[in-house]
N, C-alpha and C positions, 0 to 999 in steps of 0.2 A: 473528614477532618474537619475541624472549625477553627475558627479566627485564634482561640485560644490556644488550640494544638500548634498552629502556624507560628504565633509569638514565641512559643517555648522554643520550637526548632529553631529561629531566627535567633534568640538569645543565646542558647546552646552553642552554636556553631559561626558566632561573630557575623552573621551575613549583613551586608550593607548593599547589595544590589541584588533585584530580582528582574528576571528576564521572563516577561508576559507575551503570550502570542498564540497563534495558531496557525493553521496552514491555508493556503490559497485554494485555487480548484486543481492546479497541478501536482498539489502535495507539497510545495516549498514550505518549510516553518518560518514565519516571517514573525517580526514583533518589536519590541522596544526593552530598552533596559531603564527599570524604574528604581530610583532611590528606596532603601527600606522605609524612611519615614514616610515619604508620599505613599508607599504601598498601604503601610498600616493606616495612615490617616484616613484614606479614601478610595484607593485603586481596588483594594479587596472588594469592596462592597458596591462601589459605583461603577468600576472599570474604568476604561480608558480610551481614548477617542483616536481611532485609525480613520484616514481616508479611504473611501471604499472603492477607491482606485486597486486596492488588494484584489479585488473581483473585477478588474476592469484592464487588466495587463496580463500578458502572457509569461511565460517562463523566464525571460530574459528580459522581462520590465518593460515590454513594447507594447503601447497604448492597442487594444482590440480595434481595428477597423472595419467591424461587423457591427451589426444592429444588437443592442443590448437593453433590455428594459430595465434593468437596476441601475447600472452605471454607465457613465460615459461623458463625454463633453456636453450632451445634450441635457444630461441632467444635473451638470455642473459640479460633479465628484464630491458630494456631501460627505459626512461623516457616518460611520458605523461605531459600535460600541463594544470593544472587548472586555468581556467580564471574567474574572479568574473563577476556573472551578478548582475551589480549594483541594479537593481530593487528591487532585493532581501534584500538589505542591512537593518539590523535592530539592535537597541540596545537590549542587552540581559538582561532585567530585573532581579535583584537578583544575577548577576556575575557582580561584582566590575570592573568598567570600561572598559567593554568587549561589543562588537559588533560581529554579525555574518553575512557572506554572502555567497550563494550558487554558485558554479562555474560548468560551462561547462567545459567538459573534450575535449582535442584536441591532435593531434599526435605532434610530435616535428616539422613536416613540416606545422602545421598549419591547417590541416585538421579536421573536427569534428570527434570524436571517434564513430563508428559507433555502438559500442557494449556498450555505456555508456547509460544506462537507460533514463537519462534526455533527451539525444540527440534522443532516441527511440520515447518519448513521441513528443517532437518538430515536429519530422518527421508526425508523425499522426496527430498532430493539423494543419500543414501546409496543407495538403491533404484536411482536412475539410475545410480549408478557400477557397482551390483552387475550391470546389465544392459549396461555398456560405454559410457556415455555420461557427459561432463563437459557440465553445463548453463550456458549464458550466458544473460545477461538484460540489459536497459537499461528505465530508466523514463521516461515522459514524465508530468508532472503540472501541473495547470493550479492556478492560485490567485488571489483577488482580492485589492487593496491597498486600504485607506481611509484617508482623513483623519481617524482617531480613535483614540484611547488605549483601553486597557482600561476607564479610569472612564468617559470620555465615552459608549461605546458601550452601557455597564452602565446609564447614566442615559437612554438613549436606548430600553432595553428590548431591544436588539440589533434595532431597526428604523431604517430610511432612513440609514444610514451613507453618508458623503460619499465618493463614490469619488475615489481620488489622480488619475486620468486620466478625465474624465468624455468620454463618446462611446465609439463603437465604432471602433477604429484598428487593426485587426488586421496584423499586418507593416508597419506604418507606423514607417519608420525616422526622420522627420522630427518626428512627434508623440510617438513615445517618447523623444526626447532630453528632454522635459521631466522623466522619471522616472529618467534615467541616473545621477542620484546617489545612487540607492539600487539600481536594477538593476545598474548597473555594479559597485558594492561589492558586491552579491551574487555576480557572476560571479567576481570577484578573490579574496574571502575563502573562498568553496567551494573554488576551485583551492589556497589555502593549506590548507584543512581536510581537503585528499585526498580531495574528491569532485569528479571530474573531470565537468565540463560539456561538451557537444558544441555546443549553442546555446540562445539564449533568444529570446523574443519576444514582443510584445502578442497577445494573443488576440482572440476572437470576443464580447467583453463590457466593459463600461466599466470600466476598470482591471484587467483579467482579464491574467494573464500566463503563459506555457508556458515551463518549463524543462527540458532534455532531459540527463539523466544519462548519461555515456558506457557502452558496453557492458563488461561484467566478468562474471565468474563470478558463479551467481546469489545465494549467499548475501552476498558482497560487495556486489551489487546492493541486496539488500533493507536491508542494515546503510546503506548511503550514503542510500538513500530516507527512511529513520526519522531519521537524522541532519539529511537537508536540510530534511525537513519542520519539524523544532523550530527549526532554526538560521535559516530564514526568519523565524519568528514573533519570534526574539529579536533578528534585526537590524532588524525592522520596529519592535519596541518602543523600541529604542536611538533609533528615528528618530521616536518619537511617533507612529508608525502601527500600523494592525492588518491583519494577513494571516489569511486564512481558506482552508481547502482543504473547506470545506462543500461537499457535493455540488451542491446547488441553493439558493444563498441567497434568490433573488429570482425570481419568477414574471416570464416573460419575457424573463430574461437567460441567456445560456449557462451550463451545467452547468460545475463542474469534474471533470475527467476523470483516470485513472489508467491510461493506456495502457501496458501491458506486452508487450516485445518479449523474444523467447525462441528460442533454437536449441540444438542438442546437436552436441557435438563429441566426436571419439573420445578416449581417456584420456591420449592423449600431446598433446592439443590441437593437432594438426596439420591436421585436416581437419573442414569443418562437413559433418555429415552430412544437413543438409537440402537440400544442392545437387546438381542432377543436370543435367550439361551436355547429356544427350542427350533429356531431355524437353522438349516443346515450351513449356512454362513454367519448365522448370527447377527442378520440385519432385519432389524423391526421394521414394522408398516409404515412408523414416523420416519425412519431413515431413508426407506425405500421412495416413499411420496417426497421426502425433502431431495433426494437424489434426482427424482424425475422432475421436479420444478427446476433445480439447478440445471440439469442439462438443457431443458424445453428452453430456458434463457440465457445460453450460453451465447447465441448470435446476438441476441439484443442487448446483451450487456459486455459483450466484447470492447465496445469502445472506452468503458470503465475499467477493465483489466488491462488493455494495450491501448492507451490514450495517445500515443504519438505516430508519427511517421514510422521512426525507428523500431517502435514497438514490434513491428511486424516481422522484422528479420529474424526474430527468434524463433519464428514457426517455422523449424526445418525438421522435416521427417528422419527420424533417427537421431534427433539431438534431444532427448527427454522432454522437449517443449511438446503439448499435444497439437494434433492436427485436425481433428473431428468431435464431433458429440457422442463421448464414449464415457464407459466406465467399467472399472473391474476390480477384483479381489487382489489388494497389494500389487496393482498394475501400473507400472509406471509409462506405460505407452499410451495409456488412455487420460481423458481431460479429467476425471472423478476418479480419485483412487480411495477403495474402502479398506479401511484397517478397523478389524473388530478383534483383536487380539483377546483382550479382557473387558468386563462392563466397564470399568471407569475410563477405558482409553478407547472404546469405540467411537469412530469420528469419520468424516469424509474430507478428502484433502482435494481442493480444487488447485490444478495444476495451469491453469490457463493465465492467472496474472504474472505480469512483469514485475521486476524490483522497481521499474520506474512509475508504477501506478500510484495512485492517492492511497494510503492504507484505508483511511475511511470509507473511501468509495467501494475498494475492493471487499471490505468486510460488509458494507450495506447492499452491496449488489449479491453477493452470495446468498447472504442471509434472505434477502426479499425473494429471491429464486425458490430458495427451499421453503419459506412460508407460502408463497404462491403454490407449490406443488402439493403442500399437505393439505391447504384449505380444498383443493380441487381435485385431490388424490390422482395424480398425475403419476401414471406406471412409466418407469424408465424403459430404455431399450435394452437389449439382450446383456446381460452380465458376462464380461470376458474374465476368464480364470486366468488361464496361461495361454493367453493368445496375443497376437502383436496387433494392437488398435490402428497402427500406421497403414497396414495392407488393405484395410476394409475398404470395399468400394462405397462411392458416394450415396448409391441409393440405400446403404445399410448404414451408415455412419455419417450424417449429414457435415460437411467440411464447415470449419471456423470461417468468418469472414478474413478475405486475405490481405486486407488493408485497412488503412483508417476512413477512406470513403465507403467500402461496403459496410463498416461497422456502423459509421454514423447514419446511413441509411436504415441499418437494423433497428438501431436506437431510436430514430425518429419515429417508426411506424409500432413500437412497444407500448401496448396500453397497460403492461405489467410495471413496466418502467417509471409511468406517470403516476400509477396507483400509488406504489410503494415510496418512490423516491420525491414525487412530488412535480407538477407542472412546471412550475418556475425554475425548477432545479434543472430538468431536463432539458428545456428551452435554453437556458443559459449555457448549460454543459454543450449542447450542440453547437450553439455560436461560436463557442471557442475552440473546438474541434475543427470547424470550417475554417477558423482563422489559421490554424496550423497547417491545413494543406495548401491555403492561400500563400502563407508564407514560403513554403517548401517550393512550391510552383515557381516564385520569383527568384530563387535561388540557382546559382550554377555550381555545380559540385566538382571534385575533382575527378570523379569517375565520368564526366562529360568533357573535361578538357584532356584527360589520357585518352579517350576514345576518339573524339573529333577533332582537336585542334589542327593535329597535322594533316589528316587526309581528306577533310572535309571540303 
């Protein structure tokens, strides 16, 4: 899309406000609202300035009190430049005379910002193209809806929210009719927002839902996933409801996953290189080595797939969240699920990421692991067909990191991460995750009060 096409969209829809922005390290979509005249006069081409604190604070806007090379009090919190990618320009349905556009971040000197998640993904995609591949992806994210507003949930201390649809009604068309007034609107408005959906359904928790985004090229998939997560929350706000993608909001209830499907196509996008008609399971050498790389790097990249303290509460055996380095044919007990039903749909599903993870980093890490496997012809472990991946002993299936501390340690020693994602990004991300642990360790939880206050 070029600026003339953007002008046409603006005039046709009477747009007077443009939401411009991008994600921070945690995947929070942040930005500014720009008057349409200012956008057309200069912003579309030269960008808009943001304070670099965007990458110097945590998910709650608290300044990181850990060493950072790029930003911080020591560097004076200078500016970065957010330059719109016009290919992402779209009208926002239901928001009066408003459009949105995703930006790429640059330094004041015009260099791509190495720590910006979208730039990290673009770097890995470029590596794929140099190897002769066009990566395609699709996202499946789960979320919960509650009969709460921002105010009522804050008053409750974010405890005991009331589910919009009580009880577990997975795939239940009859019971889900009760929430069709919002889920139906989500489907229709996402389509109008140029975020194509394949399906949506109730999931395995009270008022838990899953929405599947349509397969597309990897950068577009990550962009759509970012917009989807934010837009779900915005639609919920309009309905006086509350949506969360938190990995595990309540013990005993199903966690929120972010299953990412990937495949590699040739540069003309004519052939899915993951499919081999002559193989018993239709797995090509490219797919096998890609899987070998993803599995080999699962421990390295777990901190990207599960970036918070809470993320690791999802990994419970028998919960459909994986526990070890395994892969299998249409097997939901494994970390990597193989789907080779047809040539066009052949793909690998990484089931490790949580819905709380940054979509750009999830996509980049899975792709980087796969490319590493192809380059080095890494053979994956035993393929599980009709076996339970949860019961395999650790000497057969290596366990995933069990907490953020273990995951940080694995990432810090990963040569693959530094090669594919960049030294500057890895160092910055590690510091931000160490901060997450530091903040958690200083906190006193409800669990501690209930366990120790009386009897200690």
